[in-house]
C-alpha positions as a Python dict, from the first residue, in 0.01 Angstrom:
ca = {
    (1, 'M'): (0, 0, 0),
    (2, 'S'): (185, 257, -199),
    (3, 'V'): (527, 406, -162),
    (4, 'P'): (510, 765, -34),
    (5, 'H'): (641, 1042, -253),
    (6, 'P'): (1015, 1091, -202),
    (7, 'G'): (1005, 1458, -106),
    (8, 'G'): (905, 1807, -203),
    (9, 'D'): (592, 1989, -112),
    (10, 'P'): (284, 2045, -325),
    (11, 'N'): (241, 2398, -440),
    (12, 'A'): (-100, 2570, -451),
    (13, 'N'): (18, 2796, -735),
    (14, 'F'): (119, 2492, -938),
    (15, 'Y'): (-224, 2333, -884),
    (16, 'A'): (-390, 2660, -984),
    (17, 'Q'): (-194, 2645, -1308),
    (18, 'L'): (-305, 2287, -1382),
    (19, 'K'): (-663, 2387, -1305),
    (20, 'R'): (-651, 2693, -1531),
    (21, 'D'): (-451, 2540, -1815),
    (22, 'V'): (-628, 2205, -1838),
    (23, 'L'): (-921, 2119, -1612),
    (24, 'D'): (-1116, 2445, -1647),
    (25, 'R'): (-1107, 2403, -2026),
    (26, 'L'): (-1274, 2062, -2041),
    (27, 'P'): (-1651, 2075, -2104),
    (28, 'Q'): (-1694, 1732, -1940),
    (29, 'I'): (-1569, 1868, -1604),
    (30, 'T'): (-1820, 2057, -1391),
    (31, 'T'): (-1619, 2140, -1079),
    (32, 'V'): (-1254, 2150, -971),
    (33, 'E'): (-1161, 2174, -603),
    (34, 'F'): (-835, 2231, -421),
    (35, 'V'): (-799, 1977, -140),
    (36, 'P'): (-808, 2067, 143),
    (37, 'D'): (-838, 2429, 17),
    (38, 'D'): (-674, 2675, -223),
    (39, 'I'): (-416, 2791, 35),
    (40, 'E'): (-286, 2451, 149),
    (41, 'A'): (-366, 2254, -166),
    (42, 'K'): (-226, 1901, -152),
    (43, 'Q'): (-423, 1782, -452),
    (44, 'L'): (-689, 1871, -705),
    (45, 'R'): (-1024, 1696, -741),
    (46, 'A'): (-1224, 1735, -1061),
    (47, 'R'): (-1576, 1606, -1106),
    (48, 'F'): (-1719, 1502, -1441),
    (49, 'D'): (-2079, 1552, -1552),
    (50, 'P'): (-2182, 1187, -1614),
    (51, 'A'): (-2406, 1289, -1906),
    (52, 'R'): (-2121, 1473, -2085),
    (53, 'L'): (-1904, 1161, -2100),
    (54, 'D'): (-1913, 937, -2405),
    (55, 'P'): (-2037, 683, -2333),
    (56, 'S'): (-2238, 846, -2058),
    (57, 'T'): (-2236, 712, -1706),
    (58, 'G'): (-2435, 802, -1399),
    (59, 'P'): (-2601, 917, -1193),
    (60, 'E'): (-2297, 985, -969),
    (61, 'S'): (-2012, 1207, -1092),
    (62, 'P'): (-1684, 1034, -1176),
    (63, 'E'): (-1375, 1202, -1028),
    (64, 'L'): (-1021, 1275, -1132),
    (65, 'S'): (-776, 1329, -848),
    (66, 'I'): (-436, 1482, -905),
    (67, 'K'): (-143, 1471, -662),
    (68, 'W'): (175, 1622, -805),
    (69, 'Y'): (507, 1702, -639),
    (70, 'R'): (761, 1902, -836),
    (71, 'Q'): (1111, 1772, -766),
    (72, 'E'): (1443, 1683, -928),
    (73, 'P'): (1531, 1483, -1123),
    (74, 'H'): (1167, 1374, -1195),
    (75, 'D'): (834, 1487, -1063),
    (76, 'W'): (625, 1248, -856),
    (77, 'F'): (257, 1228, -944),
    (78, 'R'): (-56, 1022, -922),
    (79, 'I'): (-355, 1098, -1140),
    (80, 'N'): (-650, 871, -1073),
    (81, 'Y'): (-992, 847, -1237),
    (82, 'T'): (-1274, 672, -1052),
    (83, 'D'): (-1630, 610, -1169),
    (84, 'P'): (-1849, 529, -866),
    (85, 'N'): (-2127, 408, -1097),
    (86, 'T'): (-1927, 120, -1241),
    (87, 'G'): (-1635, 76, -1001),
    (88, 'F'): (-1391, 151, -1282),
    (89, 'H'): (-1052, 291, -1182),
    (90, 'A'): (-765, 412, -1400),
    (91, 'G'): (-440, 562, -1276),
    (92, 'W'): (-132, 727, -1426),
    (93, 'H'): (148, 715, -1174),
    (94, 'Q'): (506, 843, -1174),
    (95, 'D'): (630, 698, -848),
    (96, 'E'): (836, 414, -708),
    (97, 'D'): (556, 158, -672),
    (98, 'H'): (648, -58, -974),
    (99, 'P'): (1018, -12, -1064),
    (100, 'D'): (991, -308, -1302),
    (101, 'L'): (761, -96, -1523),
    (102, 'G'): (991, 205, -1543),
    (103, 'R'): (946, 554, -1403),
    (104, 'T'): (582, 593, -1512),
    (105, 'H'): (302, 342, -1543),
    (106, 'F'): (-68, 316, -1624),
    (107, 'Q'): (-300, 85, -1438),
    (108, 'Y'): (-671, 8, -1442),
    (109, 'S'): (-929, -216, -1279),
    (110, 'A'): (-1275, -292, -1414),
    (111, 'G'): (-1476, -573, -1261),
    (112, 'D'): (-1250, -878, -1259),
    (113, 'A'): (-1005, -731, -1508),
    (114, 'E'): (-698, -536, -1408),
    (115, 'D'): (-360, -466, -1557),
    (116, 'R'): (-67, -223, -1549),
    (117, 'W'): (218, -137, -1781),
    (118, 'G'): (493, 117, -1826),
    (119, 'I'): (421, 429, -2031),
    (120, 'T'): (595, 739, -2158),
    (121, 'F'): (461, 1082, -2243),
    (122, 'E'): (517, 1288, -2554),
    (123, 'H'): (565, 1602, -2342),
    (124, 'E'): (759, 1696, -2028),
    (125, 'T'): (561, 2002, -1916),
    (126, 'P'): (312, 1914, -1638),
    (127, 'S'): (13, 2085, -1805),
    (128, 'L'): (84, 1903, -2131),
    (129, 'I'): (126, 1573, -1952),
    (130, 'L'): (-213, 1628, -1786),
    (131, 'W'): (-364, 1707, -2130),
    (132, 'E'): (-222, 1379, -2262),
    (133, 'I'): (-372, 1187, -1971),
    (134, 'V'): (-716, 1345, -2000),
    (135, 'E'): (-723, 1289, -2377),
    (136, 'A'): (-622, 925, -2328),
    (137, 'L'): (-888, 886, -2058),
    (138, 'L'): (-1170, 1027, -2270),
    (139, 'E'): (-1071, 891, -2610),
    (140, 'D'): (-913, 553, -2534),
    (141, 'V'): (-915, 435, -2174),
    (142, 'R'): (-1284, 468, -2087),
    (143, 'P'): (-1414, 319, -2414),
    (144, 'K'): (-1154, 42, -2428),
    (145, 'Y'): (-1120, -67, -2067),
    (146, 'Q'): (-1422, 57, -1873),
    (147, 'Y'): (-1672, -99, -2112),
    (148, 'A'): (-1467, -387, -2254),
    (149, 'N'): (-1673, -665, -2096),
    (150, 'E'): (-2020, -521, -2161),
    (151, 'D'): (-2249, -680, -2417),
    (152, 'S'): (-2321, -452, -2711),
}
């Protein structure tokens, strides 16, 4: 069970900015939805084309969900990647779930393996943080953790 966000409301305009500045620019992503809709957006959901991922996965589309609350002194967010084909999950969370790891942590689970650790970002702007996360997902996290136990 997770700790709820400490306050603030999501903002549909903010989600539209993340969609425009980051998610719409990624060739691996085929669709981005506002959940529940673009007026009352409480999160974003992006779907990946399984064939455009390296290594590819499939046949079902992996998803990236984004919940982000702008607030002082630090934003609250959860960005989670899930691949229904393999059961792999990775999450970047800035919340109060694991105070021993610091303000922000990364966690993953793949088969019997799971771990979490504190992280920091190079940037402070939400769009740039999301870029950092997506780059890490595509370049490091999927290859290193999703497929770590597979035979080559």
